[in-house]
C-alpha positions as CSV (number, residue, x, y, z in Angstrom):
1,M,23.2,21.1,-3.4
2,T,19.7,22.8,-3.4
3,W,16.2,21.4,-3.6
4,T,15.6,22.8,-7.1
5,Q,18.7,20.6,-8.1
6,V,17.2,17.4,-6.6
7,L,13.6,18.0,-8.0
8,T,15.3,18.6,-11.6
9,C,17.3,15.5,-11.2
10,T,14.4,13.1,-10.0
11,F,12.2,14.7,-12.9
12,N,14.6,13.8,-15.2
13,R,14.5,10.2,-14.3
14,W,11.0,10.0,-13.4
15,S,7.6,11.3,-14.5
16,P,4.3,10.9,-13.3
17,G,2.4,8.2,-15.6
18,I,0.5,5.1,-15.6
19,G,2.8,2.8,-13.6
20,D,1.2,-0.6,-14.5
21,P,-0.4,-0.1,-17.9
22,T,-1.8,-3.5,-18.0
23,V,-5.2,-5.2,-17.4
24,A,-4.1,-6.4,-14.5
25,G,-2.6,-3.1,-13.3
26,W,-6.1,-1.3,-14.3
27,V,-8.1,-4.2,-12.5
28,T,-5.9,-3.5,-9.3
29,V,-6.6,0.2,-9.2
30,A,-10.2,-0.5,-9.7
31,V,-10.2,-2.9,-6.8
32,Y,-8.5,-0.3,-4.6
33,A,-11.2,2.4,-5.7
34,L,-14.0,0.0,-4.7
35,C,-12.2,-0.5,-1.6
36,A,-12.0,3.0,-0.8
37,I,-15.7,3.6,-1.6
38,L,-16.7,0.7,0.4
39,A,-14.7,2.0,3.4
40,L,-15.9,5.4,3.2
41,W,-19.5,3.9,3.0
42,V,-18.6,2.0,6.3
43,A,-17.2,4.9,8.0
44,V,-20.2,7.0,7.2
45,R,-22.5,4.3,8.6
46,A,-20.3,3.5,11.8
47,G,-21.0,6.4,13.9
48,R,-18.3,7.4,16.2
49,G,-15.5,5.8,17.6
50,R,-12.8,3.4,16.9
51,E,-14.6,1.7,14.1
52,R,-15.3,4.9,12.2
53,Q,-11.7,5.9,12.7
54,F,-10.5,2.6,11.6
55,W,-12.7,2.7,8.2
56,I,-11.5,6.6,7.7
57,M,-8.0,5.5,7.7
58,M,-8.8,2.5,5.5
59,T,-10.4,4.9,2.9
60,V,-7.4,7.3,3.1
61,L,-5.1,4.3,2.8
62,M,-6.7,2.7,-0.1
63,V,-7.0,6.1,-2.1
64,F,-3.2,6.8,-1.6
65,L,-2.3,3.2,-2.6
66,G,-4.5,3.5,-5.7
67,I,-3.0,6.7,-6.8
68,N,0.6,5.3,-6.2
69,K,-0.4,2.2,-8.2
70,E,-1.3,4.5,-11.2
71,L,1.6,7.2,-10.8
72,D,4.5,5.0,-9.3
73,L,5.3,7.2,-6.7
74,Q,7.7,4.8,-4.7
75,T,9.9,5.1,-8.1
76,A,9.7,8.9,-7.8
77,L,10.9,8.3,-4.3
78,T,13.5,5.9,-5.0
79,M,14.9,8.7,-7.8
80,T,14.8,11.2,-5.4
81,G,16.9,9.5,-2.8
82,R,19.5,8.3,-5.7
83,C,19.6,12.0,-6.9
84,L,20.3,13.0,-3.2
85,A,23.0,10.4,-2.9
86,Q,24.6,11.4,-5.9
87,L,24.3,15.2,-5.7
88,Q,25.7,14.9,-2.1
89,G,28.4,12.6,-3.0
90,W,27.5,9.5,-0.8
91,Y,25.9,7.2,-3.8
92,E,28.8,4.6,-3.3
93,L,27.5,4.3,0.3
94,R,23.7,3.9,-0.5
95,Q,23.2,0.7,0.2
96,N,23.5,1.5,4.0
97,V,21.0,3.8,3.8
98,Q,18.7,1.7,1.9
99,R,19.1,-0.8,4.5
100,Q,18.3,1.6,7.3
101,F,15.1,2.7,5.0
102,I,13.9,-0.6,4.5
103,I,14.4,-1.4,8.1
104,A,12.7,1.4,9.3
105,F,9.7,1.0,6.7
106,L,9.2,-2.6,7.7
107,A,9.3,-1.6,11.5
108,A,7.0,1.1,11.0
109,T,4.6,-1.3,9.1
110,V,4.4,-3.8,11.8
111,I,4.2,-1.3,14.4
112,C,1.1,0.4,12.7
113,L,-0.3,-3.2,12.3
114,M,0.1,-4.1,15.8
115,L,-1.5,-0.9,16.9
116,G,-4.3,-1.5,14.7
117,V,-5.0,-4.8,16.0
118,F,-4.8,-3.5,19.6
119,L,-7.1,-0.5,19.0
120,M,-9.5,-3.0,17.1
121,R,-9.2,-5.7,19.5
122,R,-13.0,-5.4,20.8
123,H,-14.0,-5.5,17.2
124,I,-11.9,-8.3,15.9
125,L,-14.6,-10.7,15.1
126,S,-16.5,-8.2,13.0
127,H,-13.2,-6.3,11.4
128,G,-11.2,-9.6,11.2
129,L,-11.2,-9.8,7.3
130,A,-10.2,-6.2,6.8
131,I,-7.5,-6.4,9.3
132,L,-6.2,-9.7,7.5
133,G,-6.6,-7.9,4.2
134,L,-4.9,-4.8,5.3
135,A,-1.8,-7.2,6.9
136,T,-1.8,-8.7,3.3
137,V,-1.7,-5.5,1.5
138,A,1.0,-4.3,3.9
139,G,3.0,-7.5,3.4
140,F,2.7,-7.0,-0.3
141,V,4.0,-3.4,0.1
142,A,6.6,-4.2,2.2
143,V,8.0,-7.0,-0.1
144,R,7.8,-4.6,-3.0
145,A,9.6,-2.1,-0.8
146,V,12.4,-4.4,0.1
147,G,12.8,-5.4,-3.6
148,I,15.2,-8.5,-2.8
149,H,16.0,-10.3,-5.8
150,H,14.5,-13.5,-4.5
151,F,11.2,-12.1,-3.3
152,D,11.1,-10.2,-6.8
153,S,11.3,-13.4,-8.7
154,F,9.0,-15.1,-6.5
155,I,6.1,-12.6,-6.7
156,N,6.6,-12.3,-10.6
157,T,6.1,-15.9,-11.2
158,R,3.0,-16.9,-13.0
159,V,-0.2,-18.8,-11.4
160,M,-2.9,-19.7,-14.0
161,D,-1.5,-16.9,-16.4
162,L,-1.6,-14.3,-13.5
163,R,1.5,-12.9,-11.8
164,F,1.8,-13.8,-8.3
165,N,2.3,-10.2,-7.6
166,F,-1.3,-9.4,-8.7
167,I,-2.8,-12.3,-6.7
168,F,-0.9,-11.2,-3.7
169,E,-1.9,-7.7,-3.9
170,V,-5.6,-8.2,-5.0
171,S,-6.6,-10.9,-2.4
172,G,-5.9,-8.5,0.5
173,L,-8.0,-6.0,-1.2
174,I,-10.7,-8.6,-1.8
175,L,-10.7,-9.3,1.9
176,I,-11.0,-5.8,2.8
177,A,-14.1,-5.4,0.3
178,L,-15.4,-8.6,1.5
179,N,-15.5,-7.4,5.2
180,A,-16.8,-3.8,4.3
181,I,-19.8,-5.5,2.4
182,V,-20.6,-7.7,5.2
183,L,-20.6,-4.8,7.7
184,L,-23.0,-2.8,5.2
185,V,-25.3,-5.8,5.0
186,V,-25.6,-6.1,8.8
187,S,-25.8,-2.4,9.3
188,R,-28.8,-2.2,6.7
189,R,-30.8,-5.1,8.2
190,Q,-30.4,-3.5,11.8
């Protein structure tokens, strides 16, 4: 098995394209872009220190998640894993690897969130909405990564003609944007 074989197999099953070509998908990408712009703006105004680092990290994360939303990169990762499993002959045992990957992903997500809260503990009041929004978005990403049938059917239910999937993801982004706007207004007054 070579990486050329893995890439050929992956790109036979996945190609970059619009991951969610719906109005809700486009709105979500627009909100990610808005969050990235606001986060960068806060980072520039924050000066030095943890606040700046937090908002730079937030900018990078929002850009990545927005690009992922458009290009459906997690499907590329899934297809690459499937191709590796088939080419290396352990496809029938893939559920163990999937379980370990999900546990590692969830653990890394929780650890990163806890580290973020710890590092921002002196700024919790002024950055609490962004941290809560980030936790919500991380929770959404974790639920999507786990892909358990019960969770999938729950987040695909409709509330006022909107999928809960959209509400879950965008609500975290709105919290991040609101926190950034508040910080920008406060810094402008000072």
